[in-house]
Phi, psi and omega in degrees: 000135181281142173273168178300323185290317176300321178294316178303317180298318178295318179293320175297313179298313180302312179301311182303313184292316182297317190250012185045043186281151172277167175305312180303314183293315178302315180304311179302315185297318188265354178074031178234171183277162177298325182293326177293317176302312177302314185291319185294321183281303187297326183257298190294300184297319179310317180280328187273311183221084185299329182292316182289327181297320185291322177293316179295316182299325179295319177295315182295321179297321178293321178297314180299321181291332183259357184304324177298333180287312178302316180302316177295322174295321178298318178295314183300315183297317180302317182278331176290328181282345180080023179285357186245128177274146180277348181282126178255123176250121183249126178260125181262135175265129178259000000 
């Protein structure tokens, strides 16, 4: 019989696989912390269902390898929308 934590770990892994989700996205969807997602997958799911763990790990590894691209795209969109002011204000601390 699965415990609630094991069920959550399986649901997290399934969500990550189905949506190619990041750890952050999965954490937000399930209302848990990123640390919890990592712990559920790396420790709990790995022992409980290694095949599901392996599939989720492959998605997370791919996301990690591509994160520099997503970060660059976010910065580009930020500047295109004009959300950044060109005025640089420097405050000196005495």
